[in-house]
VEXKOL-251541 format. One record per atom (N, C-alpha, C, O): residue in one letter; x, z, y. Coordinates in steps of 0.2 Angstrom, whole numbers, plus 5000, padded with zeros to 4 digits. Example, Ala and Ser with C-alpha at 12.3 -4.5 7.8 and 13.67 -1.06 7.14 Angstrom:
<atoms>
A506650394972
A506250394978
A506650394984
A507150424983
S506450354989
S506850364995
S506450395000
S506750405006
</atoms>
This chain:
<atoms>
X500450004994
X500050005000
X500450005006
X500950045007
X500349965011
X500749955017
X500750015021
X500250055022
X501350035024
X501350095029
X501050065036
X501150015037
X500850115039
X500650105046
X501250125051
X501450185051
X501550075054
X502050085059
X501850115065
X501350085068
X502150165068
X502050195075
X502650175079
X503250165077
X502450165086
X503050145090
X503450215092
X503150265093
X504150205092
X504550265095
X504350285101
X504150245106
X504350345103
X504050375109
X504650355115
X505150345113
X504350355121
X504850345127
X504650405131
X504250405136
X505050465130
X504950525133
X505250515140
X505750485141
X504950555145
X505150555152
X505750595153
X505750655150
X506250575156
X506750625158
X506450675163
X505950665166
X506850735163
X506550795167
X506350775174
X505850795176
X506850735177
X506750715184
X506150665185
X505850655191
X505950635180
X505350585180
X504650615178
X504150585178
X504750685176
X504050715174
X503650725180
X503850725186
X503050745178
X502550755184
X502650815188
X503050865185
X502450825194
X502450885198
X502150945194
X502450995194
X501650925190
X501350985186
X501851015181
X501851075181
X502150965177
X502650995172
X503251025175
X503451075173
X503550995180
X504151015184
X503951085187
X504451125187
X503351095190
X503251155194
X503251215189
X503351275192
X503051205183
X503051265178
X503651265173
X503651305168
X504151215174
X504651205170
X504451205162
X504751235158
X503951155161
X503651155154
X504151115150
X504551075152
X504151135143
X504551105138
X504351135132
X503851165131
X504651105126
X504551125120
X504651195118
X505151225121
X504251235114
X504351295112
X504351305105
X504451365102
X504151255101
X504051255094
X504651215091
X504851165094
X504851225085
X505451185082
X505151125079
X504551115078
X505651075079
X505451005076
X505351015069
X505551065066
X504950965066
X504750965059
X505350945055
X505750895056
X505550985050
X506050965045
X505850975038
X505451015036
X506150925034
X505950935027
X505350905025
X505050865028
X505050935019
X504450915016
X503950965017
X504151025016
X503250955019
X502751005019
X502150975017
X502050915017
X501651025017
X500951005015
X500451035019
X500551095021
X499851005021
X499351045025
X498651005023
X498650955019
X498151035026
X497451005024
X497350955030
X497050905028
X497550965036
X497450915041
X498050915045
X498350965048
X498350845046
X498850835050
X498650795056
X498250745056
X498850815062
X498650785068
X499250755072
X499750795073
X499250695073
X499850665077
X499650665084
X499150625086
X499950705088
X499850705095
X499650775098
X499150805095
X500050805102
X499850875104
X499650875111
X499850925115
X499250825114
X498950835120
X498250865120
X498050895115
X497850855125
X497150885125
X496750865118
X496450905115
X496750795117
X496350775111
X496550805105
X496150835101
X497250805103
X497450835097
X497350915097
X497150935092
X497550945102
X497451015102
X496751045102
X496551085098
X496251005105
X495551025105
X495251015098
X494851045095
X495550955095
X495250945088
X495550995083
X495151025079
X496151015084
X496451065080
X496051135081
X495851165076
X495851155087
X495551215088
X494851215085
X494551265082
X494451155086
X493751145084
X493751155076
X493351185073
X494251125073
X494251125065
X494351195063
X494051225059
X494851235066
X495051295065
X494451345066
X494351395062
X494051335071
X493451375073
X492951365067
X492651415065
X492851305065
X492351295060
X492551305052
X492151325048
X493151295051
X493451305044
X494151345045
X494651315044
X494051415046
X494651455047
X495151445041
X495751455042
X494951425035
X495451425030
X495851365030
X496351355026
X495651315034
X496051245034
X496751255037
X496851295042
X497251225034
X497951225036
X497951165040
X497951105038
X498051175047
X498151125052
X498851125055
X499051175057
X499151065055
X499751055058
X499750995063
X499450945061
X500051015069
X500150965074
X500850935075
X501250975075
X500950875074
X501550845076
X501550805083
X501150765084
X501950835087
X502050805094
X502650775095
X503250795094
X502650715098
X503250675099
X503750705104
X504350705102
X503550735109
X503950765114
X503750835114
X504050875110
X503350855119
X503150925119
X502450925121
X502150875125
X502050975120
X501350975121
X501150975129
X501451015132
X500750925131
X500650915138
X501150865141
X501050845147
X501650835138
X502150795141
X501850725142
X502050685146
X501250705139
X500950635140
X500450645145
X500550675150
X499850605144
X499350605149
X499050675151
X498850685156
X499050715146
X498750785147
X499150825153
X498850865156
X499750805154
X500150845159
X500350795165
X500750815169
X500050735165
X500250695170
X499650665175
X499750635180
X499050685173
X498450665176
X498350695183
X498750735185
X497850675186
X497650695193
X497350765193
X497250795199
X497250795188
X496950865188
X496250865190
X495950925192
X495850815189
X495150815191
X494650835185
X494750805180
X494250875187
X493750905181
X493050885184
X492750905189
X492750835180
X492050825181
X491650795175
X492050775170
X491050805175
X490650785169
X490650715167
X490850675171
X490350695162
X490150625160
X489550595164
X489350545163
X489250645168
X488650615171
X488750565176
X488350525178
X489450555178
X489650505182
X489650435179
X489550385182
X489650435172
X489650375168
X489050375164
X489050335159
X488450405165
X487950415161
X487550345160
X487250325155
X487650295165
X487350235165
X487750195160
X487450155156
X488450195160
X488850165155
X488750195148
X488650155143
X488650255147
X488550285141
X487850265138
X487850245132
X487350265142
X486650245140
X486750175137
X486450155132
X487050125141
X487150055138
X487450055132
X487350005128
X487950095130
X488250095124
X487950135118
X487950105113
X487750195120
X487550235114
X486750255114
X486550285110
X486450235119
X485750245120
X485550315124
X486050345125
X484950315126
X484850375131
X484950445128
X485150485132
X484650455122
X484750525120
X485450545119
X485650605121
X485850505116
X486550525115
X486950525121
X487350575122
X486750485126
X487050485133
X486950555136
X487350585139
X486350575136
X486150635139
X486450695135
X486750745138
X486450695128
X486850745124
X487550755126
X487850805127
X487850695126
X488650695128
X488750715135
X489250755136
X488350695140
X488450725147
X488350795147
X488750825150
X487850825144
X487750895144
X488250935141
X488450985143
X488550905135
X489150935132
X489750935136
X490150985136
X489850895141
X490450895145
X490250955151
X490750985153
X489650965153
X489551015157
X489651085154
X489851135157
X489451085147
X489651145143
X490351155143
X490651215143
X490751105142
X491451105142
X491751135148
X492251175148
X491551115154
X491751145160
X491651215160
X492051255162
X491051245158
X490951315157
X491451345152
X491651405153
X491551315147
X492051335142
X492751345145
X493051395144
X492951295149
X493551305153
X493551365158
X494051405158
X493051375161
X492951425166
X492951495162
X493251545164
X492651495156
X492651555152
X493351575150
X493551635150
X493751525148
X494451535145
X494851565151
X495351605150
X494751535157
X495151565163
X494951635165
X495351675166
X494251645165
X494051715167
X494251765162
X494351825164
X494351745156
X494551795151
X495251805150
X495551855147
X495651765154
X496351775154
X496651735148
X497251745147
X496251695145
X496551665139
X497051605140
X497551595137
X496751565145
X497151505148
X497151505155
X496651505158
X497751515158
X497851515165
X497951445167
X498451415166
X497451415170
X497451335172
X497351325179
X497251265181
X497251375183
X497151365191
X496451325192
X496451285196
X495951335187
X495351305188
X494951325194
X494851385195
X494751275198
X494351285204
X493751245204
X493851185205
X493251275203
X492551235203
X492251225210
X491751255211
X492551195214
X492351185221
X492051115222
X491851095228
X491951075217
X491551015217
X491950955216
X492550955217
X491650895214
X491950835214
X491650785218
X491050775218
X491950755223
X491650715228
X491850635226
X492450625225
X491250595226
X491350525224
X491150495230
X490550495232
X491650455233
X491550435240
X491650365241
X491950325237
X491450335247
X491550265249
X491950265256
X491750305260
X492450225256
X492850215262
X492750145265
X493150125269
X492350105262
X492250035264
X491550015262
X491250045258
X491249965266
X490549945264
X490549925257
X489949935254
X491049895254
X491049865248
X490949925242
X490649915237
X491149985244
X491150045240
X490450075240
X490350115236
X490050065245
X489450105246
X489050095240
X488950045238
X488750155238
X488250145232
X488550145225
X488250125221
X489250145225
X489550145218
X489250195213
X489250175207
X488950245216
X488750295212
X487950285210
X487650325207
X487650235213
X486950235213
X486650235206
X486150265205
X486850195202
X486550185195
X486550255192
X486050275189
X487150295192
X487250355189
X486750405192
X486450445189
X486750405199
X486350455203
X485650445201
X485250485200
X485350375201
X484650365200
X484450385193
X483950405192
X484950365188
X484750385181
X484650455180
X484250485176
X485150495183
X485150565182
X484450595185
X484150635182
X484250565191
X483650585194
X483050575189
X482550615189
X483050515187
X482450495182
X482450535176
X481850555174
X483050555174
X483050605168
X482950675169
X482950715165
X482850695175
X482750765177
X483350805178
X483350865178
X483950765178
X484650795179
X484850795186
X485150745187
X484750845190
X484950835197
X485650865197
X485850915200
X486150815195
X486850835195
X487250815201
X487750845202
X486950775205
X487350755211
X486950765218
X486250755218
X487250785223
X486950785230
X487250735234
X487850725234
X486850705239
X487150655243
X487550685248
X487450745250
X488050655251
X488550675256
X488550625261
X488450565260
X488550645267
X488550605273
X489250615277
X489650655275
X489350575282
X490050575285
X490250645287
X490850665286
X489850685290
X489950755293
X490150795287
X490650835287
X489750795281
X489950835275
X490650825273
X490950865271
X490750755272
X491450735269
X492050765274
X492550785271
X491950745280
X492450775285
X492550845285
X493050875285
X491950885284
X492050955284
X492350975277
X492751025278
X492250945272
X492550965265
X493250945265
X493750975262
X493450885267
X494150855266
X494550845272
X495150835271
X494250855278
X494750845284
X494950775285
X495350755289
X494650725281
X494750655282
X494150615285
X493650625283
X494350565289
X493750525292
X493750455288
X493350415289
X494150445283
X494150385279
X493550375275
X493250315275
X493350425272
X492650415268
X492050435272
X492150485276
X491550405271
X490950425276
X490250425272
X489750435275
X490250415266
X489650415262
X489850435255
X490450425252
X489450465251
X489550485244
X489050535241
X488550545244
X489250565235
X488950615232
X489450665230
X490050655229
X489150725228
X489550775225
X489250805219
X488650815219
X489650815214
X489450855208
X489750925209
X490350935209
X489250975210
X489551045212
X489951085207
X490451115209
X489651075201
X490051115196
X490551075193
X490551055187
X491051065197
X491651015195
X492251035200
X492151085204
X492851005199
X493351025203
X494051005201
X494150945199
X494551055201
X495151035199
X495551085195
X495251145194
X496051065192
X496451105187
X497151095187
X497351035190
X497551135185
X498251115185
X498351095177
X498351135173
X498351025176
X498351005170
X498851025165
X498751035159
X499451025167
X500051055163
X499951125160
X500051135155
X499651165165
X499551235163
X498951235158
X499051275153
X498451195158
X497951185153
X498251165147
X498151195141
X498651115146
X498951095140
X499451145137
X499351165131
X499851185141
X500251235138
X499851295136
X499951325131
X499251305139
X498851365137
X498451345131
X498451395127
X498251285130
X497951265124
X498451265118
X498251285112
X499151255119
X499651255114
X499651325112
X499651345106
X499751375117
X499751445115
X499151475111
X499251505106
X498551445113
X497951465110
X497951445103
X497751475098
X498151385102
X498151355095
X498651395091
X498551405085
X499251405093
X499751445089
X499451515087
X499551535082
X499051545092
X498751615091
X498251605085
X498051655082
X497951545084
X497451545079
X497751515073
X497351505068
X498351515072
X498651505066
X498751425065
X498951405059
X498751385070
X498851315069
X499651305070
X499951335074
X499951265066
X500651255066
X500751195070
X500451145070
X501251205075
X501451145079
X502151135079
X502551175079
X502351075078
X503051045078
X503150995084
X502850945084
X503551015089
X503650975095
X504350935093
X504650955089
X504450885098
X505050845096
X505050815089
X505550815086
X504450795087
X504350775080
X503950705080
X503350715077
X504150655083
X503750595083
X503650565076
X504050565071
X502950545075
X502750515068
X503050445069
X502750405073
X503450425064
X503750355064
X503250305060
X503250245062
X503050335055
X502550295050
X502150335046
X502250395045
X501550305044
X501150345040
X501050305033
X500850245034
X501050335028
X500950305021
X500250325019
X500150385017
X499750285019
X499050295017
X499050315010
X499550305006
X498450345008
X498350355001
X497850415000
X497550435005
X497850444994
X497350504993
X497650554997
X497150595000
X498250564998
X498550615003
X499050585007
X499650575005
X498850555013
X499250515017
X499950565019
X499850625019
X500450525020
X501050555022
X501250535029
X501350475030
X501450585033
X501650565040
X502450575040
X502650635039
X502750525041
X503550525041
X503850535048
X503650495052
X504250575049
X504650585055
X505350565053
X505550555048
X505850575058
X506550565057
X506850615052
X507350595049
X506550675051
X506850725047
X506450755042
X506550805039
X505850715040
X505450745035
X504850705034
X504750655037
X504450735030
X503750705028
X503250755027
X503350805023
X502650745030
X502150795030
X501550765026
X501250705029
X501350795021
X500750765017
X500150805019
X500150865021
X499550775019
X498950805021
X498350775018
X498350715016
X497850815017
X497150785015
X496850735020
X496550685018
X496850755026
X496550715031
X497150705037
X497550755038
X497050655040
X497550635046
X497150625052
X496650585052
X497350645058
X497050635064
X497550605069
X498050625070
X497350545071
X497850505076
X497550515083
X497050495085
X497950555087
X497650575094
X498250565099
X498450605102
X498550505098
X499150485102
X499050445108
X499550415110
X498450445110
X498350415117
X498550335117
X498350305112
X498850315122
X499050245122
X499450215116
X499550155115
X499850265113
X500250245108
X499950215102
X500250185097
X499250225101
X498850195096
X498850125096
X498550085092
X499050095102
X498950025103
X499449985098
X499449925097
X499950025095
X500349995090
X500049975083
X500349945079
X499450005082
X499149995076
X498749935076
X498249925080
X498849885072
X498549815072
X497749815072
X497449775076
X497549865068
X496749865068
X496449895074
X495849875076
X496849935078
X496549955084
X496749915091
X496349915096
X497249885090
X497549845096
X497049795099
X496949795105
X496649765095
X496149715099
X495649755103
X495349715107
X495549815102
X495049855106
X495349895112
X494949925115
X495949895112
X496349945116
X496849905121
X497149865118
X496849925127
X497349895131
X497649955135
X497350005137
X498249945137
X498650005140
X498749985148
X499049925149
X498650025152
X498750015159
X499150075162
X499050135159
X499450075168
X499750135171
X499350155176
X498950125180
X499450225178
X499150255184
X499750285187
X500250315184
X499750285194
X500350315197
X500050375202
X499550375204
X500450435202
X500350495206
X500950515210
X501450505207
X500750535216
X501250565220
X501050645222
X500550655221
X501550685223
X501450745226
X501950755232
X502550745232
X501650785237
X501950795243
X502350865243
X502150905239
X502750885248
X502950945249
X502350995251
X501850965254
X502451055251
X501851095253
X501751085260
X502251085264
X501151085262
X500951075269
X500351115271
X499851085274
X500251175269
X499651215270
X499451215277
X498751215278
X499851225282
X499651235289
X499251165291
X498751175294
X499551105289
X499251045291
X498551045288
X498051025291
X498451055282
X497851055278
X497351105280
X496751085281
X497551165282
X497151215285
X496851195291
X496251195293
X497251165295
X497051135302
X496551085301
X496051075305
X496651035296
X496150985295
X495451015292
X494950975292
X495451075289
X494851105286
X494851085279
X494351095276
X495451055276
X495451045269
X495751105265
X496351115265
X495251155263
X495551215261
X495351235254
X495651285251
X494951195251
X494751215244
X494951175238
X495451135240
X494751185232
X494951155226
X494551095224
X494551075218
X494151065229
X493751005227
X494250945225
X494750935227
X493950905220
X494350845219
X493950785222
X493350795223
X494250735224
X493950685228
X494150615225
X494750605223
X493650565224
X493850505222
X493550455227
X493050465230
X493950395228
X493750345232
X493550285228
X493850275223
X492950255229
X492650215224
X492950135224
X492550095222
X493550125226
X493850065225
X493950045218
X494050095213
X494049985216
X494149965209
X494750005205
X494650035200
X495349995208
X495850035206
X495750105209
X496050125214
X495450145206
X495150215208
X495750255212
X496250255209
X495550285217
X495950325221
X495750395220
X495150415220
X496150445218
X495950515217
X496450565220
X497050555220
X496250615223
X496650665226
X496350735226
X495750745226
X496850785227
X496650855228
X497250895232
X497750865232
X497050945234
X497450995237
X497651045232
X497151075229
X498251065231
X498451115226
X498351185229
X498351195236
X498351245225
X498351305229
X498951315233
X498951355238
X499551285231
X500151295235
X500151255242
X500651255245
X499651205243
X499651165248
X499951095248
X500051065253
X500151075242
X500351015240
X499750965240
X499250985238
X499850905242
X499350855241
X499550805235
X500050775234
X499050805230
X499150765224
X498750695226
X498150705227
X499050645225
X498750575227
X498850525221
X499450505220
X498350505218
X498450465212
X498050395213
X497550395217
X498250345209
X497950285210
X498050245203
X498550245200
X497450215201
X497550175195
X497850105197
X497550065200
X498450095195
X498850035197
X498649975193
X498749915195
X498449985187
X498349925182
X498949895180
X498949835177
X499549925180
X500149905178
X500149895170
X499849935167
X500349835168
X500349825161
X501049805158
X501449785162
X501049795151
X501649765148
X501449725143
X500949725140
X501849675141
X501749625136
X501649655129
X502049695127
X501049645126
X500949675119
X500849745120
X500849785115
X500649775126
X500549845127
X501149885124
X501049945122
X501749855125
X502349895123
X502549945129
X502649925134
X502450005127
X502650055132
X503350065133
X503750085128
X503650065139
X504350075140
X504450125146
X503950155148
X505050135149
X505150185154
X504750175160
X504650215164
X504550115161
X504150095167
X503550135167
X503250145173
X503250155162
X502650195161
X502850275162
X502350315162
X503450285164
X503550355166
X503650365173
X503450415176
X504050315176
X504150315183
X504250235185
X504650205182
X503850215190
X503850145192
X504450125195
X504650065195
X504850165199
X505450145202
X505350125210
X505850105213
X504750125212
X504550105219
X504450165223
X504250155229
X504550225221
X504450285224
X503750295227
X503650335231
X503250265223
X502550275225
X502350245231
X501950275235
X502650185233
X502550165240
X501750145241
X501550155246
X501450115236
X500750105237
X500350165238
X499850165242
X500450215234
X500050275235
X500250315241
X499750335245
X500850305244
X501050335250
X500650295256
X500350325260
X500550235255
X500250195260
X499450215260
X499250225266
X499150225254
X498450245254
X498350315256
X497950325260
X498850355255
X498850425257
X498850425265
X498450465268
X499250385268
X499250385275
X498650355278
X498550365284
X498350315275
X497750285277
X497150335277
X496850345282
X497150375272
X496650435271
X496850495276
X496450525279
X497450505276
X497750565280
X498350545284
X498950555282
X498250515289
X498750495294
X499150555296
X499750545298
X498850615296
X499250675298
X499750695293
X500150735295
X499850665288
X500350685283
X500950635283
X501350635279
X500950595288
X501550545288
X502250575289
X502750545287
X502250635292
X502850675292
X503050715286
X503550745286
X502550715281
X502650765276
X503050725270
X502750675268
X503550745268
X503950705262
X503550715256
X503250755254
X503650655252
X503350655245
X503950675241
X504450635241
X503850725237
X504450755233
X504350725225
X504850735222
X503850705223
X503750685216
X503350625216
X502850615219
X503550575211
X503150515210
X503250505202
X503750505200
X502650495199
X502750485192
X502150435190
X501650425194
X502250405184
X501650365181
X501550385174
X501850435171
X501050355171
X500850365164
X500450315161
X500050285165
X500450305155
X500050255151
X499350285150
X499350335148
X498850235151
X498150255150
X497950215144
X497950155145
X497550235139
X497250205134
X496550185136
X496150225137
X496450115137
X495750095139
X495450055134
X495750015130
X494750055134
X494350015130
X493949965135
X493849985141
X493649915133
X493249875137
X492649905140
X492449895146
X492349955137
X491749985139
X491950045143
X491550085146
X492650065144
X492850125148
X492550185145
X492450235149
X492450195138
X492250255135
X492650255129
X492850205126
X492750325127
X493150325120
X492850305114
X492250305114
X493150305109
X492950285102
X493250325097
X493850345097
X492850345092
X493050385087
X492850355080
X492250335079
X493350355075
X493150325069
X493750345064
X494150375066
X493650315058
X494250315053
X494450245053
X494050195054
X495050235051
X495350165050
X494950135044
X494750165039
X494850065045
X494350035040
X494450045033
X494050055029
X495150035031
X495250045024
X495550115022
X495750125016
X495450165026
X495750225025
X495250285028
X495350305033
X494850305024
X494250345026
X494550415027
X494150465030
X495150435026
X495450495027
X495950495033
X496350545034
X495950445037
X496350435043
X495950425049
X495650365049
X495850465053
X495350465059
X495750455065
X496350465066
X495450425070
X495750415077
X495250435082
X494650425082
X495550455088
X495150465094
X495550425100
X496150435101
X495250375103
X495650335108
X495150315113
X494550315113
X495450285119
X495150255124
X494850305129
X494250295132
X495250355131
X494950405136
X494950375143
X494650405148
X495250325145
X495250285151
X495350335157
X495150325162
X495850385156
X496050425162
X495550485163
X495650515168
X495050485160
X494550545161
X494550585154
X494250565149
X494850645155
X494850685148
X494850755149
X494750795143
X494850785155
X494850865155
X494250895152
X494250945148
X493650865154
X493050895152
X492750855146
X492350875143
X493150805144
X492850755139
X493250775132
X492950765127
X493850795133
X494250805127
X493950865123
X493950865117
X493650925126
X493350975122
X492750945118
X492650965112
X492450895120
X491850865117
X492150815111
X491950815106
X492750785113
X493050735108
X493250785102
X493250765096
X493550845103
X493750885098
X493150905093
X493250905087
X492550915096
X491950925092
X491750865087
X491650875081
X491850805090
X491650745086
X492150735081
X491950725075
X492850745083
X493350735077
X493250785072
X493350775066
X493150845074
X493050905069
X492550885064
X492650895058
X491950865066
X491450845062
X491550785057
X491350785051
X491950735060
X492150685056
X492650705050
X492550685044
X493150745052
X493650765048
X493350815042
X493550805036
X492850855044
X492550905040
X492050875036
X491750905031
X491850815037
X491250785033
X490650805035
X490150805031
X490550835041
X489850855043
X489350805045
X489650755048
X488750815043
X488250765046
X487850805051
X487350835050
X488050785058
X487750825063
X487750775069
X487950715069
X487550805075
X487450765081
X488150735083
X488150685086
X488650765081
X489350745084
X489550685079
X489750635082
X489550695073
X489750635068
X489250575069
X489450525067
X488650585071
X488150535071
X488150505078
X487750455079
X488450535083
X488350505090
X488650435091
X489050415087
X488450405096
X488550335097
X489250315099
X489450255099
X489650365100
X490350345101
X490750345095
X491350325095
X490450355089
X490750345083
X490650275080
X490050255080
X491250245079
X491150175076
X491350125081
X491150115087
X491850085079
X492150035083
X491849965083
X491949925087
X491349955079
X491049895078
X490649875084
X490549815085
X490449915088
X490049895094
X490449885100
X490149865105
X491149895099
X491549885105
X491749815106
X491749775101
X491949795112
X492149725113
X492949715112
X493349755113
X493049665108
X493749645107
X494049615113
X493749575116
X494649625114
X495049595120
X495449535117
X495549525111
X495649495122
X496049425120
X496649445116
X496949495118
X496949405112
X497649415109
X498149395114
X498049365120
X498749415113
X499349385117
X499449315115
X499349295110
X499749275120
X499949295127
X499349295132
X499449315138
X498749275130
X498249265134
X498049335138
X497849345143
X498149385134
X497949455136
X498349475142
X498149495147
X499049465141
X499549485146
X499449445152
X499449465158
X499449375151
X499449325157
X498749335161
X498749345167
X498249345157
X497549355160
X497549425164
X497249425170
X497849475161
X497849535165
X498249535171
X498049565176
X498749505171
X499249495177
X498849455183
X498849485188
X498449405181
X498049365186
X497549415189
X497349415195
X497149445184
X496549485186
X496849545190
X496549565195
X497349575188
X497649635192
X497849615199
X497649645204
X498149555200
X498249535207
X497649525211
X497649535217
X497149495208
X496549485211
X496149545213
X495949555219
X496249595209
X495949665211
X496249695216
X495949725221
X496949695216
X497349725222
X497149685229
X497049715234
X497149615228
X496949585234
X496249595237
X496149605243
X495749605232
X495049615234
X495049685237
X494749695242
X495349735234
X495349805236
X495649805243
X495349835248
X496249775245
X496549775251
X496049745256
X496049775262
X495749695255
X495249665260
X494649705261
X494449705267
X494449735256
X493749775256
X493949835260
X493449855264
X494549865260
X494649925264
X494649905271
X494649955275
X494749845273
X494749815280
X494049795282
X493949765287
X493549805277
X492849775277
X492849705278
X492449675282
X493349665275
X493349595275
X493149575268
X493249605263
X492749515268
X492549495261
X493049445258
X493249395261
X493249465252
X493649415248
X493449355247
X492749345247
X493849305246
X493649235244
X493349235237
X493349275233
X492949175236
X492549165230
X493049175224
X492849205219
X493649145224
X494049145218
X494349215217
X494349235211
X494449245222
X494749315221
X494149355218
X494249395213
X493549355220
X492949385218
X492849375210
X492749415206
X492949305209
X492849285202
X493349315197
X493149345192
X493949315199
X494549335195
X494449415194
X494549435189
X494349445200
X494249515199
X493749535195
X493749595191
X493149495195
X492649515190
X492749505183
X492249525179
X493249475181
X493449465174
X493749535171
X493849535165
X493849585175
X494149645172
X493649675167
X493049675169
X493849705162
X493449735157
X493049795161
X492649825158
</atoms>
C-alpha cells in the first residue's frame, strides 16, 4: 500500500516569528518523538485544530491514548500568527446555509457562540491566560463599494430570530476606533480579541494536564496506511488505531485533498507601543475591527498599546509549495503600513517593529471540511479554516472527535462533513497562472474602490473569478 508523503516543514526563524510568539518567547517544551510507540489516536499538528480535537476526544473517552506530533512547536503555525480576532460564524451564516442547509448553519453558528463562552470560562477560571477581551467585533466599510458587505448575514440572522449584529454609524465607529476611515458597519457584541499565541500555549498545557502526549519538533514525513496506520518521523514511527491530520496548509501535499485546497498568505504587522496616541484617539478597548475589502483588512489594539494590522495578501506559490516566503515576505510589510496610515494617519511616526506572514488553507466555499481519506476510513482530516479559527476550532474539535470515535450525532452528521459537495480547483499550471492574474485584479480593484473609483470591466471580471 502506498505511503502518504507529507511536505517537510519550513519553520520560521526566531526573528521571523509573529509579535505574539516573540512577546512571550514561545518555544517547544516537550521532547521530540524518538523510537517506536503505539497509541489509540495520533494527531499530526499541534495548533488549535489538533489540540482541540485531542481535548474533545479525551473529554469523551478518557481511556483513549492520544498523541500529538507537532512539526515545530505548538502555536508556531497559523494558531500563533493570526490577527487575534474572535467572532462567531454568524458572519458567514449565509455561506453556511448555502452549503449545509439552514438547520446545520444555525447549529454551527450557535456552537461558535458557545465556544466564545467556553474561552471566556477558561480565562475566568485561570486555566488559560489568553488576554481575551470581549469588547466586540466591528465589520465596517471604508468605501462605497464595501457598503452592505454584511447585509446578507445581517438579514438572515434577523429572519431567523438571531439578533447577533447591531448597525453602526459614522459617529459610533469614530467613538470606538478613533478612525474616520470607516463610516458604516455592524458590530457583534459578544466577540473581540485574544492573544493567539497565549491561547495556543495554554491549550498545550491543558492537553498535557489531561494526559495527552505531545512531541514537538517532530514533523510527520510520511504515513503508512493500514489497519493501524504508522506516522513516520525522522527518528521514529508512531502506530495508531486512528489518525487525525490537522496540519493546516500543509495538507495541500496530499493528492486527494489538493484539488479542493489552495494556499494563500496573509501578512501582519505590529507597531511599537503607542498607548498615549491611541488613548487620545479614543481607541481604548479590545474590540477587533475588519474592513470589508476583498483582501480583508483586520486590526486591533493590544493591552500594551501596540497596533496589530493584518491583511489577506493572496500571495501564492506554484503547486502550493510552502517556502520561507510564507514566514516573512521580505518587503517589511509595506502594503500593510500604507493601509495602516490610511486608517490611522496619526501613527505615521510610530515604528513598525514586527512583520510576519503565514500560509492559510482555503477552500472554494471559504468554509472548512472534515472527512476521512477516501480509501482510508481510519485517517481523518480537518482543513480549510480560511483564516477564521479561534471560535471555530473548538467546534472543529467536536466534529473530529465524533468522527474519530464513531459517534452518530449532530457533529458527525453536520453538513461540513464530506468533501464531495465541495468545488474542485483547476490543476497546475492553470491554478497558479490564474491565481496570479486574479490576485492582481483584486489588488487593483481594492485600490480603486478605496478611492471610490469604479474599476474597469476587465478588472471587475477577473476579480470576480476568485473562489
